[in-house]
mmCIF entry with sequence, helices, sheets and N, C-alpha, C, O atoms, coordinates in Angstrom:
data_MODEL
# 
_entry.id   MODEL 
# 
_entity.id                         1 
_entity.type                       polymer 
_entity.pdbx_number_of_molecules   1 
# 
_entity_poly.entity_id                      1 
_entity_poly.type                           'polypeptide(L)' 
_entity_poly.nstd_linkage                   no 
_entity_poly.nstd_monomer                   no 
_entity_poly.pdbx_seq_one_letter_code       MTRTNNLYLVIGALLVAVVGLGFYVYREETQPKGVQLSIGQNGIKVEEK 
_entity_poly.pdbx_seq_one_letter_code_can   MTRTNNLYLVIGALLVAVVGLGFYVYREETQPKGVQLSIGQNGIKVEEK 
_entity_poly.pdbx_strand_id                 A 
# 
loop_
_entity_poly_seq.entity_id 
_entity_poly_seq.num 
_entity_poly_seq.mon_id 
_entity_poly_seq.hetero 
1 1  MET n 
1 2  THR n 
1 3  ARG n 
1 4  THR n 
1 5  ASN n 
1 6  ASN n 
1 7  LEU n 
1 8  TYR n 
1 9  LEU n 
1 10 VAL n 
1 11 ILE n 
1 12 GLY n 
1 13 ALA n 
1 14 LEU n 
1 15 LEU n 
1 16 VAL n 
1 17 ALA n 
1 18 VAL n 
1 19 VAL n 
1 20 GLY n 
1 21 LEU n 
1 22 GLY n 
1 23 PHE n 
1 24 TYR n 
1 25 VAL n 
1 26 TYR n 
1 27 ARG n 
1 28 GLU n 
1 29 GLU n 
1 30 THR n 
1 31 GLN n 
1 32 PRO n 
1 33 LYS n 
1 34 GLY n 
1 35 VAL n 
1 36 GLN n 
1 37 LEU n 
1 38 SER n 
1 39 ILE n 
1 40 GLY n 
1 41 GLN n 
1 42 ASN n 
1 43 GLY n 
1 44 ILE n 
1 45 LYS n 
1 46 VAL n 
1 47 GLU n 
1 48 GLU n 
1 49 LYS n 
# 
_struct_asym.id          A 
_struct_asym.entity_id   1 
# 
_struct_conf.conf_type_id            HELX_P 
_struct_conf.id                      HELX_P1 
_struct_conf.pdbx_PDB_helix_id       AA1 
_struct_conf.beg_label_comp_id       THR 
_struct_conf.beg_label_asym_id       A 
_struct_conf.beg_label_seq_id        2 
_struct_conf.pdbx_beg_PDB_ins_code   ? 
_struct_conf.end_label_comp_id       GLU 
_struct_conf.end_label_asym_id       A 
_struct_conf.end_label_seq_id        29 
_struct_conf.pdbx_end_PDB_ins_code   ? 
_struct_conf.beg_auth_comp_id        THR 
_struct_conf.beg_auth_asym_id        A 
_struct_conf.beg_auth_seq_id         2 
_struct_conf.end_auth_comp_id        GLU 
_struct_conf.end_auth_asym_id        A 
_struct_conf.end_auth_seq_id         29 
_struct_conf.pdbx_PDB_helix_class    1 
_struct_conf.details                 ? 
_struct_conf.pdbx_PDB_helix_length   28 
# 
_struct_conf_type.id          HELX_P 
_struct_conf_type.criteria    ? 
_struct_conf_type.reference   ? 
# 
_struct_sheet.id               AA1 
_struct_sheet.type             ? 
_struct_sheet.number_strands   2 
_struct_sheet.details          ? 
# 
_struct_sheet_order.sheet_id     AA1 
_struct_sheet_order.range_id_1   1 
_struct_sheet_order.range_id_2   2 
_struct_sheet_order.offset       ? 
_struct_sheet_order.sense        anti-parallel 
# 
loop_
_struct_sheet_range.sheet_id 
_struct_sheet_range.id 
_struct_sheet_range.beg_label_comp_id 
_struct_sheet_range.beg_label_asym_id 
_struct_sheet_range.beg_label_seq_id 
_struct_sheet_range.pdbx_beg_PDB_ins_code 
_struct_sheet_range.end_label_comp_id 
_struct_sheet_range.end_label_asym_id 
_struct_sheet_range.end_label_seq_id 
_struct_sheet_range.pdbx_end_PDB_ins_code 
_struct_sheet_range.beg_auth_comp_id 
_struct_sheet_range.beg_auth_asym_id 
_struct_sheet_range.beg_auth_seq_id 
_struct_sheet_range.end_auth_comp_id 
_struct_sheet_range.end_auth_asym_id 
_struct_sheet_range.end_auth_seq_id 
AA1 1 VAL A 35 ? GLY A 40 ? VAL A 35 GLY A 40 
AA1 2 GLY A 43 ? GLU A 48 ? GLY A 43 GLU A 48 
# 
loop_
_atom_site.group_PDB 
_atom_site.id 
_atom_site.type_symbol 
_atom_site.label_atom_id 
_atom_site.label_alt_id 
_atom_site.label_comp_id 
_atom_site.label_asym_id 
_atom_site.label_entity_id 
_atom_site.label_seq_id 
_atom_site.pdbx_PDB_ins_code 
_atom_site.Cartn_x 
_atom_site.Cartn_y 
_atom_site.Cartn_z 
_atom_site.occupancy 
_atom_site.B_iso_or_equiv 
_atom_site.pdbx_formal_charge 
_atom_site.auth_seq_id 
_atom_site.auth_comp_id 
_atom_site.auth_asym_id 
_atom_site.auth_atom_id 
_atom_site.pdbx_PDB_model_num 
ATOM 1   N N  . MET A 1 1  ? 50.270 -4.884 11.221 1.00 0.00 ? 1  MET A N  1 
ATOM 2   C CA . MET A 1 1  ? 49.162 -5.810 11.055 1.00 0.00 ? 1  MET A CA 1 
ATOM 3   C C  . MET A 1 1  ? 47.829 -5.173 11.467 1.00 0.00 ? 1  MET A C  1 
ATOM 4   O O  . MET A 1 1  ? 46.816 -5.383 10.800 1.00 0.00 ? 1  MET A O  1 
ATOM 5   N N  . THR A 1 2  ? 47.820 -4.405 12.548 1.00 0.00 ? 2  THR A N  1 
ATOM 6   C CA . THR A 1 2  ? 46.563 -3.802 12.990 1.00 0.00 ? 2  THR A CA 1 
ATOM 7   C C  . THR A 1 2  ? 46.110 -2.699 12.045 1.00 0.00 ? 2  THR A C  1 
ATOM 8   O O  . THR A 1 2  ? 44.917 -2.410 11.948 1.00 0.00 ? 2  THR A O  1 
ATOM 9   N N  . ARG A 1 3  ? 47.061 -2.081 11.349 1.00 0.00 ? 3  ARG A N  1 
ATOM 10  C CA . ARG A 1 3  ? 46.692 -1.032 10.393 1.00 0.00 ? 3  ARG A CA 1 
ATOM 11  C C  . ARG A 1 3  ? 45.878 -1.633 9.247  1.00 0.00 ? 3  ARG A C  1 
ATOM 12  O O  . ARG A 1 3  ? 44.907 -1.033 8.785  1.00 0.00 ? 3  ARG A O  1 
ATOM 13  N N  . THR A 1 4  ? 46.274 -2.801 8.799  1.00 0.00 ? 4  THR A N  1 
ATOM 14  C CA . THR A 1 4  ? 45.539 -3.491 7.736  1.00 0.00 ? 4  THR A CA 1 
ATOM 15  C C  . THR A 1 4  ? 44.158 -3.917 8.228  1.00 0.00 ? 4  THR A C  1 
ATOM 16  O O  . THR A 1 4  ? 43.175 -3.817 7.494  1.00 0.00 ? 4  THR A O  1 
ATOM 17  N N  . ASN A 1 5  ? 44.087 -4.389 9.462  1.00 0.00 ? 5  ASN A N  1 
ATOM 18  C CA . ASN A 1 5  ? 42.798 -4.788 10.024 1.00 0.00 ? 5  ASN A CA 1 
ATOM 19  C C  . ASN A 1 5  ? 41.858 -3.595 10.147 1.00 0.00 ? 5  ASN A C  1 
ATOM 20  O O  . ASN A 1 5  ? 40.662 -3.719 9.885  1.00 0.00 ? 5  ASN A O  1 
ATOM 21  N N  . ASN A 1 6  ? 42.388 -2.446 10.542 1.00 0.00 ? 6  ASN A N  1 
ATOM 22  C CA . ASN A 1 6  ? 41.563 -1.240 10.641 1.00 0.00 ? 6  ASN A CA 1 
ATOM 23  C C  . ASN A 1 6  ? 41.050 -0.816 9.274  1.00 0.00 ? 6  ASN A C  1 
ATOM 24  O O  . ASN A 1 6  ? 39.908 -0.372 9.150  1.00 0.00 ? 6  ASN A O  1 
ATOM 25  N N  . LEU A 1 7  ? 41.881 -0.949 8.248  1.00 0.00 ? 7  LEU A N  1 
ATOM 26  C CA . LEU A 1 7  ? 41.467 -0.613 6.893  1.00 0.00 ? 7  LEU A CA 1 
ATOM 27  C C  . LEU A 1 7  ? 40.331 -1.527 6.445  1.00 0.00 ? 7  LEU A C  1 
ATOM 28  O O  . LEU A 1 7  ? 39.356 -1.060 5.856  1.00 0.00 ? 7  LEU A O  1 
ATOM 29  N N  . TYR A 1 8  ? 40.449 -2.814 6.718  1.00 0.00 ? 8  TYR A N  1 
ATOM 30  C CA . TYR A 1 8  ? 39.371 -3.755 6.380  1.00 0.00 ? 8  TYR A CA 1 
ATOM 31  C C  . TYR A 1 8  ? 38.096 -3.417 7.133  1.00 0.00 ? 8  TYR A C  1 
ATOM 32  O O  . TYR A 1 8  ? 37.003 -3.537 6.579  1.00 0.00 ? 8  TYR A O  1 
ATOM 33  N N  . LEU A 1 9  ? 38.214 -3.002 8.374  1.00 0.00 ? 9  LEU A N  1 
ATOM 34  C CA . LEU A 1 9  ? 37.051 -2.628 9.175  1.00 0.00 ? 9  LEU A CA 1 
ATOM 35  C C  . LEU A 1 9  ? 36.354 -1.403 8.587  1.00 0.00 ? 9  LEU A C  1 
ATOM 36  O O  . LEU A 1 9  ? 35.127 -1.377 8.496  1.00 0.00 ? 9  LEU A O  1 
ATOM 37  N N  . VAL A 1 10 ? 37.113 -0.399 8.192  1.00 0.00 ? 10 VAL A N  1 
ATOM 38  C CA . VAL A 1 10 ? 36.534 0.808  7.607  1.00 0.00 ? 10 VAL A CA 1 
ATOM 39  C C  . VAL A 1 10 ? 35.868 0.485  6.276  1.00 0.00 ? 10 VAL A C  1 
ATOM 40  O O  . VAL A 1 10 ? 34.757 0.945  6.015  1.00 0.00 ? 10 VAL A O  1 
ATOM 41  N N  . ILE A 1 11 ? 36.531 -0.298 5.434  1.00 0.00 ? 11 ILE A N  1 
ATOM 42  C CA . ILE A 1 11 ? 35.954 -0.676 4.142  1.00 0.00 ? 11 ILE A CA 1 
ATOM 43  C C  . ILE A 1 11 ? 34.686 -1.490 4.344  1.00 0.00 ? 11 ILE A C  1 
ATOM 44  O O  . ILE A 1 11 ? 33.710 -1.287 3.621  1.00 0.00 ? 11 ILE A O  1 
ATOM 45  N N  . GLY A 1 12 ? 34.673 -2.402 5.303  1.00 0.00 ? 12 GLY A N  1 
ATOM 46  C CA . GLY A 1 12 ? 33.482 -3.197 5.589  1.00 0.00 ? 12 GLY A CA 1 
ATOM 47  C C  . GLY A 1 12 ? 32.332 -2.337 6.078  1.00 0.00 ? 12 GLY A C  1 
ATOM 48  O O  . GLY A 1 12 ? 31.185 -2.559 5.688  1.00 0.00 ? 12 GLY A O  1 
ATOM 49  N N  . ALA A 1 13 ? 32.621 -1.355 6.930  1.00 0.00 ? 13 ALA A N  1 
ATOM 50  C CA . ALA A 1 13 ? 31.573 -0.472 7.437  1.00 0.00 ? 13 ALA A CA 1 
ATOM 51  C C  . ALA A 1 13 ? 30.995 0.372  6.297  1.00 0.00 ? 13 ALA A C  1 
ATOM 52  O O  . ALA A 1 13 ? 29.781 0.562  6.224  1.00 0.00 ? 13 ALA A O  1 
ATOM 53  N N  . LEU A 1 14 ? 31.846 0.873  5.420  1.00 0.00 ? 14 LEU A N  1 
ATOM 54  C CA . LEU A 1 14 ? 31.360 1.646  4.276  1.00 0.00 ? 14 LEU A CA 1 
ATOM 55  C C  . LEU A 1 14 ? 30.519 0.783  3.348  1.00 0.00 ? 14 LEU A C  1 
ATOM 56  O O  . LEU A 1 14 ? 29.505 1.244  2.825  1.00 0.00 ? 14 LEU A O  1 
ATOM 57  N N  . LEU A 1 15 ? 30.923 -0.445 3.142  1.00 0.00 ? 15 LEU A N  1 
ATOM 58  C CA . LEU A 1 15 ? 30.169 -1.364 2.294  1.00 0.00 ? 15 LEU A CA 1 
ATOM 59  C C  . LEU A 1 15 ? 28.790 -1.638 2.880  1.00 0.00 ? 15 LEU A C  1 
ATOM 60  O O  . LEU A 1 15 ? 27.802 -1.647 2.147  1.00 0.00 ? 15 LEU A O  1 
ATOM 61  N N  . VAL A 1 16 ? 28.709 -1.861 4.181  1.00 0.00 ? 16 VAL A N  1 
ATOM 62  C CA . VAL A 1 16 ? 27.424 -2.088 4.840  1.00 0.00 ? 16 VAL A CA 1 
ATOM 63  C C  . VAL A 1 16 ? 26.538 -0.852 4.719  1.00 0.00 ? 16 VAL A C  1 
ATOM 64  O O  . VAL A 1 16 ? 25.334 -0.975 4.494  1.00 0.00 ? 16 VAL A O  1 
ATOM 65  N N  . ALA A 1 17 ? 27.121 0.332  4.865  1.00 0.00 ? 17 ALA A N  1 
ATOM 66  C CA . ALA A 1 17 ? 26.345 1.564  4.747  1.00 0.00 ? 17 ALA A CA 1 
ATOM 67  C C  . ALA A 1 17 ? 25.800 1.745  3.333  1.00 0.00 ? 17 ALA A C  1 
ATOM 68  O O  . ALA A 1 17 ? 24.647 2.142  3.163  1.00 0.00 ? 17 ALA A O  1 
ATOM 69  N N  . VAL A 1 18 ? 26.607 1.460  2.326  1.00 0.00 ? 18 VAL A N  1 
ATOM 70  C CA . VAL A 1 18 ? 26.169 1.604  0.935  1.00 0.00 ? 18 VAL A CA 1 
ATOM 71  C C  . VAL A 1 18 ? 25.065 0.608  0.610  1.00 0.00 ? 18 VAL A C  1 
ATOM 72  O O  . VAL A 1 18 ? 24.082 0.965  -0.038 1.00 0.00 ? 18 VAL A O  1 
ATOM 73  N N  . VAL A 1 19 ? 25.214 -0.628 1.050  1.00 0.00 ? 19 VAL A N  1 
ATOM 74  C CA . VAL A 1 19 ? 24.180 -1.632 0.800  1.00 0.00 ? 19 VAL A CA 1 
ATOM 75  C C  . VAL A 1 19 ? 22.889 -1.266 1.520  1.00 0.00 ? 19 VAL A C  1 
ATOM 76  O O  . VAL A 1 19 ? 21.807 -1.407 0.949  1.00 0.00 ? 19 VAL A O  1 
ATOM 77  N N  . GLY A 1 20 ? 22.982 -0.800 2.758  1.00 0.00 ? 20 GLY A N  1 
ATOM 78  C CA . GLY A 1 20 ? 21.790 -0.395 3.502  1.00 0.00 ? 20 GLY A CA 1 
ATOM 79  C C  . GLY A 1 20 ? 21.082 0.779  2.853  1.00 0.00 ? 20 GLY A C  1 
ATOM 80  O O  . GLY A 1 20 ? 19.855 0.786  2.754  1.00 0.00 ? 20 GLY A O  1 
ATOM 81  N N  . LEU A 1 21 ? 21.837 1.768  2.410  1.00 0.00 ? 21 LEU A N  1 
ATOM 82  C CA . LEU A 1 21 ? 21.246 2.922  1.741  1.00 0.00 ? 21 LEU A CA 1 
ATOM 83  C C  . LEU A 1 21 ? 20.605 2.506  0.420  1.00 0.00 ? 21 LEU A C  1 
ATOM 84  O O  . LEU A 1 21 ? 19.525 2.986  0.074  1.00 0.00 ? 21 LEU A O  1 
ATOM 85  N N  . GLY A 1 22 ? 21.256 1.627  -0.306 1.00 0.00 ? 22 GLY A N  1 
ATOM 86  C CA . GLY A 1 22 ? 20.694 1.141  -1.566 1.00 0.00 ? 22 GLY A CA 1 
ATOM 87  C C  . GLY A 1 22 ? 19.383 0.408  -1.354 1.00 0.00 ? 22 GLY A C  1 
ATOM 88  O O  . GLY A 1 22 ? 18.439 0.598  -2.122 1.00 0.00 ? 22 GLY A O  1 
ATOM 89  N N  . PHE A 1 23 ? 19.307 -0.421 -0.332 1.00 0.00 ? 23 PHE A N  1 
ATOM 90  C CA . PHE A 1 23 ? 18.065 -1.136 -0.028 1.00 0.00 ? 23 PHE A CA 1 
ATOM 91  C C  . PHE A 1 23 ? 16.954 -0.166 0.362  1.00 0.00 ? 23 PHE A C  1 
ATOM 92  O O  . PHE A 1 23 ? 15.809 -0.336 -0.056 1.00 0.00 ? 23 PHE A O  1 
ATOM 93  N N  . TYR A 1 24 ? 17.283 0.852  1.161  1.00 0.00 ? 24 TYR A N  1 
ATOM 94  C CA . TYR A 1 24 ? 16.297 1.854  1.569  1.00 0.00 ? 24 TYR A CA 1 
ATOM 95  C C  . TYR A 1 24 ? 15.744 2.607  0.355  1.00 0.00 ? 24 TYR A C  1 
ATOM 96  O O  . TYR A 1 24 ? 14.532 2.781  0.231  1.00 0.00 ? 24 TYR A O  1 
ATOM 97  N N  . VAL A 1 25 ? 16.623 3.045  -0.526 1.00 0.00 ? 25 VAL A N  1 
ATOM 98  C CA . VAL A 1 25 ? 16.191 3.782  -1.719 1.00 0.00 ? 25 VAL A CA 1 
ATOM 99  C C  . VAL A 1 25 ? 15.344 2.888  -2.611 1.00 0.00 ? 25 VAL A C  1 
ATOM 100 O O  . VAL A 1 25 ? 14.319 3.329  -3.132 1.00 0.00 ? 25 VAL A O  1 
ATOM 101 N N  . TYR A 1 26 ? 15.756 1.643  -2.794 1.00 0.00 ? 26 TYR A N  1 
ATOM 102 C CA . TYR A 1 26 ? 14.986 0.707  -3.622 1.00 0.00 ? 26 TYR A CA 1 
ATOM 103 C C  . TYR A 1 26 ? 13.580 0.520  -3.053 1.00 0.00 ? 26 TYR A C  1 
ATOM 104 O O  . TYR A 1 26 ? 12.598 0.531  -3.796 1.00 0.00 ? 26 TYR A O  1 
ATOM 105 N N  . ARG A 1 27 ? 13.489 0.348  -1.733 1.00 0.00 ? 27 ARG A N  1 
ATOM 106 C CA . ARG A 1 27 ? 12.184 0.136  -1.097 1.00 0.00 ? 27 ARG A CA 1 
ATOM 107 C C  . ARG A 1 27 ? 11.289 1.360  -1.237 1.00 0.00 ? 27 ARG A C  1 
ATOM 108 O O  . ARG A 1 27 ? 10.088 1.229  -1.476 1.00 0.00 ? 27 ARG A O  1 
ATOM 109 N N  . GLU A 1 28 ? 11.864 2.545  -1.091 1.00 0.00 ? 28 GLU A N  1 
ATOM 110 C CA . GLU A 1 28 ? 11.088 3.775  -1.219 1.00 0.00 ? 28 GLU A CA 1 
ATOM 111 C C  . GLU A 1 28 ? 10.615 3.987  -2.653 1.00 0.00 ? 28 GLU A C  1 
ATOM 112 O O  . GLU A 1 28 ? 9.503  4.470  -2.867 1.00 0.00 ? 28 GLU A O  1 
ATOM 113 N N  . GLU A 1 29 ? 11.425 3.641  -3.622 1.00 0.00 ? 29 GLU A N  1 
ATOM 114 C CA . GLU A 1 29 ? 11.067 3.853  -5.023 1.00 0.00 ? 29 GLU A CA 1 
ATOM 115 C C  . GLU A 1 29 ? 10.043 2.841  -5.527 1.00 0.00 ? 29 GLU A C  1 
ATOM 116 O O  . GLU A 1 29 ? 9.305  3.134  -6.468 1.00 0.00 ? 29 GLU A O  1 
ATOM 117 N N  . THR A 1 30 ? 9.983  1.667  -4.924 1.00 0.00 ? 30 THR A N  1 
ATOM 118 C CA . THR A 1 30 ? 9.067  0.638  -5.408 1.00 0.00 ? 30 THR A CA 1 
ATOM 119 C C  . THR A 1 30 ? 7.719  0.648  -4.690 1.00 0.00 ? 30 THR A C  1 
ATOM 120 O O  . THR A 1 30 ? 6.856  -0.178 -4.990 1.00 0.00 ? 30 THR A O  1 
ATOM 121 N N  . GLN A 1 31 ? 7.527  1.572  -3.747 1.00 0.00 ? 31 GLN A N  1 
ATOM 122 C CA . GLN A 1 31 ? 6.227  1.654  -3.093 1.00 0.00 ? 31 GLN A CA 1 
ATOM 123 C C  . GLN A 1 31 ? 5.198  2.184  -4.088 1.00 0.00 ? 31 GLN A C  1 
ATOM 124 O O  . GLN A 1 31 ? 5.514  3.050  -4.905 1.00 0.00 ? 31 GLN A O  1 
ATOM 125 N N  . PRO A 1 32 ? 3.983  1.676  -4.025 1.00 0.00 ? 32 PRO A N  1 
ATOM 126 C CA . PRO A 1 32 ? 2.961  2.155  -4.952 1.00 0.00 ? 32 PRO A CA 1 
ATOM 127 C C  . PRO A 1 32 ? 2.613  3.620  -4.683 1.00 0.00 ? 32 PRO A C  1 
ATOM 128 O O  . PRO A 1 32 ? 2.592  4.070  -3.537 1.00 0.00 ? 32 PRO A O  1 
ATOM 129 N N  . LYS A 1 33 ? 2.344  4.348  -5.761 1.00 0.00 ? 33 LYS A N  1 
ATOM 130 C CA . LYS A 1 33 ? 1.975  5.756  -5.643 1.00 0.00 ? 33 LYS A CA 1 
ATOM 131 C C  . LYS A 1 33 ? 0.465  5.856  -5.416 1.00 0.00 ? 33 LYS A C  1 
ATOM 132 O O  . LYS A 1 33 ? -0.288 4.986  -5.854 1.00 0.00 ? 33 LYS A O  1 
ATOM 133 N N  . GLY A 1 34 ? 0.030  6.900  -4.743 1.00 0.00 ? 34 GLY A N  1 
ATOM 134 C CA . GLY A 1 34 ? -1.397 7.099  -4.501 1.00 0.00 ? 34 GLY A CA 1 
ATOM 135 C C  . GLY A 1 34 ? -1.657 7.534  -3.083 1.00 0.00 ? 34 GLY A C  1 
ATOM 136 O O  . GLY A 1 34 ? -0.885 8.301  -2.506 1.00 0.00 ? 34 GLY A O  1 
ATOM 137 N N  . VAL A 1 35 ? -2.740 7.048  -2.521 1.00 0.00 ? 35 VAL A N  1 
ATOM 138 C CA . VAL A 1 35 ? -3.159 7.436  -1.186 1.00 0.00 ? 35 VAL A CA 1 
ATOM 139 C C  . VAL A 1 35 ? -3.024 6.231  -0.261 1.00 0.00 ? 35 VAL A C  1 
ATOM 140 O O  . VAL A 1 35 ? -3.407 5.116  -0.615 1.00 0.00 ? 35 VAL A O  1 
ATOM 141 N N  . GLN A 1 36 ? -2.474 6.470  0.928  1.00 0.00 ? 36 GLN A N  1 
ATOM 142 C CA . GLN A 1 36 ? -2.335 5.420  1.921  1.00 0.00 ? 36 GLN A CA 1 
ATOM 143 C C  . GLN A 1 36 ? -3.256 5.743  3.094  1.00 0.00 ? 36 GLN A C  1 
ATOM 144 O O  . GLN A 1 36 ? -3.227 6.853  3.624  1.00 0.00 ? 36 GLN A O  1 
ATOM 145 N N  . LEU A 1 37 ? -4.067 4.777  3.493  1.00 0.00 ? 37 LEU A N  1 
ATOM 146 C CA . LEU A 1 37 ? -5.018 4.942  4.586  1.00 0.00 ? 37 LEU A CA 1 
ATOM 147 C C  . LEU A 1 37 ? -4.593 4.029  5.723  1.00 0.00 ? 37 LEU A C  1 
ATOM 148 O O  . LEU A 1 37 ? -4.444 2.821  5.537  1.00 0.00 ? 37 LEU A O  1 
ATOM 149 N N  . SER A 1 38 ? -4.395 4.614  6.916  1.00 0.00 ? 38 SER A N  1 
ATOM 150 C CA . SER A 1 38 ? -4.000 3.843  8.088  1.00 0.00 ? 38 SER A CA 1 
ATOM 151 C C  . SER A 1 38 ? -5.016 4.067  9.199  1.00 0.00 ? 38 SER A C  1 
ATOM 152 O O  . SER A 1 38 ? -5.414 5.200  9.471  1.00 0.00 ? 38 SER A O  1 
ATOM 153 N N  . ILE A 1 39 ? -5.432 2.980  9.839  1.00 0.00 ? 39 ILE A N  1 
ATOM 154 C CA . ILE A 1 39 ? -6.345 3.068  10.968 1.00 0.00 ? 39 ILE A CA 1 
ATOM 155 C C  . ILE A 1 39 ? -5.618 2.503  12.178 1.00 0.00 ? 39 ILE A C  1 
ATOM 156 O O  . ILE A 1 39 ? -5.205 1.343  12.175 1.00 0.00 ? 39 ILE A O  1 
ATOM 157 N N  . GLY A 1 40 ? -5.460 3.324  13.215 1.00 0.00 ? 40 GLY A N  1 
ATOM 158 C CA . GLY A 1 40 ? -4.746 2.895  14.401 1.00 0.00 ? 40 GLY A CA 1 
ATOM 159 C C  . GLY A 1 40 ? -5.388 3.426  15.657 1.00 0.00 ? 40 GLY A C  1 
ATOM 160 O O  . GLY A 1 40 ? -6.532 3.880  15.640 1.00 0.00 ? 40 GLY A O  1 
ATOM 161 N N  . GLN A 1 41 ? -4.651 3.368  16.742 1.00 0.00 ? 41 GLN A N  1 
ATOM 162 C CA . GLN A 1 41 ? -5.163 3.820  18.032 1.00 0.00 ? 41 GLN A CA 1 
ATOM 163 C C  . GLN A 1 41 ? -5.394 5.328  18.054 1.00 0.00 ? 41 GLN A C  1 
ATOM 164 O O  . GLN A 1 41 ? -6.246 5.816  18.796 1.00 0.00 ? 41 GLN A O  1 
ATOM 165 N N  . ASN A 1 42 ? -4.641 6.063  17.245 1.00 0.00 ? 42 ASN A N  1 
ATOM 166 C CA . ASN A 1 42 ? -4.767 7.519  17.216 1.00 0.00 ? 42 ASN A CA 1 
ATOM 167 C C  . ASN A 1 42 ? -5.810 7.995  16.214 1.00 0.00 ? 42 ASN A C  1 
ATOM 168 O O  . ASN A 1 42 ? -5.968 9.200  16.017 1.00 0.00 ? 42 ASN A O  1 
ATOM 169 N N  . GLY A 1 43 ? -6.513 7.082  15.587 1.00 0.00 ? 43 GLY A N  1 
ATOM 170 C CA . GLY A 1 43 ? -7.550 7.460  14.624 1.00 0.00 ? 43 GLY A CA 1 
ATOM 171 C C  . GLY A 1 43 ? -7.169 7.063  13.210 1.00 0.00 ? 43 GLY A C  1 
ATOM 172 O O  . GLY A 1 43 ? -6.363 6.159  12.992 1.00 0.00 ? 43 GLY A O  1 
ATOM 173 N N  . ILE A 1 44 ? -7.762 7.754  12.266 1.00 0.00 ? 44 ILE A N  1 
ATOM 174 C CA . ILE A 1 44 ? -7.543 7.471  10.858 1.00 0.00 ? 44 ILE A CA 1 
ATOM 175 C C  . ILE A 1 44 ? -6.525 8.465  10.312 1.00 0.00 ? 44 ILE A C  1 
ATOM 176 O O  . ILE A 1 44 ? -6.611 9.663  10.579 1.00 0.00 ? 44 ILE A O  1 
ATOM 177 N N  . LYS A 1 45 ? -5.560 7.958  9.544  1.00 0.00 ? 45 LYS A N  1 
ATOM 178 C CA . LYS A 1 45 ? -4.539 8.807  8.961  1.00 0.00 ? 45 LYS A CA 1 
ATOM 179 C C  . LYS A 1 45 ? -4.505 8.564  7.462  1.00 0.00 ? 45 LYS A C  1 
ATOM 180 O O  . LYS A 1 45 ? -4.399 7.420  7.018  1.00 0.00 ? 45 LYS A O  1 
ATOM 181 N N  . VAL A 1 46 ? -4.596 9.632  6.679  1.00 0.00 ? 46 VAL A N  1 
ATOM 182 C CA . VAL A 1 46 ? -4.574 9.556  5.227  1.00 0.00 ? 46 VAL A CA 1 
ATOM 183 C C  . VAL A 1 46 ? -3.322 10.283 4.735  1.00 0.00 ? 46 VAL A C  1 
ATOM 184 O O  . VAL A 1 46 ? -3.109 11.450 5.062  1.00 0.00 ? 46 VAL A O  1 
ATOM 185 N N  . GLU A 1 47 ? -2.492 9.587  3.944  1.00 0.00 ? 47 GLU A N  1 
ATOM 186 C CA . GLU A 1 47 ? -1.276 10.180 3.395  1.00 0.00 ? 47 GLU A CA 1 
ATOM 187 C C  . GLU A 1 47 ? -1.282 10.048 1.883  1.00 0.00 ? 47 GLU A C  1 
ATOM 188 O O  . GLU A 1 47 ? -1.652 9.010  1.335  1.00 0.00 ? 47 GLU A O  1 
ATOM 189 N N  . GLU A 1 48 ? -0.870 11.109 1.224  1.00 0.00 ? 48 GLU A N  1 
ATOM 190 C CA . GLU A 1 48 ? -0.738 11.074 -0.230 1.00 0.00 ? 48 GLU A CA 1 
ATOM 191 C C  . GLU A 1 48 ? 0.715  10.744 -0.550 1.00 0.00 ? 48 GLU A C  1 
ATOM 192 O O  . GLU A 1 48 ? 1.628  11.393 -0.041 1.00 0.00 ? 48 GLU A O  1 
ATOM 193 N N  . LYS A 1 49 ? 0.925  9.762  -1.372 1.00 0.00 ? 49 LYS A N  1 
ATOM 194 C CA . LYS A 1 49 ? 2.292  9.337  -1.736 1.00 0.00 ? 49 LYS A CA 1 
ATOM 195 C C  . LYS A 1 49 ? 2.642  9.833  -3.092 1.00 0.00 ? 49 LYS A C  1 
ATOM 196 O O  . LYS A 1 49 ? 3.745  9.581  -3.576 1.00 0.00 ? 49 LYS A O  1 
# 
């Protein structure tokens, strides 16, 4: 019985990892391209995307 539970745990962990990676890739791909300007405590930061 515990062997089956361990298998479900491993499959669930892999599923969570795949969904998390998919969300990360989707978010990175849908960011607008161009220049990003950030103003913070350390000054002004300009990044090209």
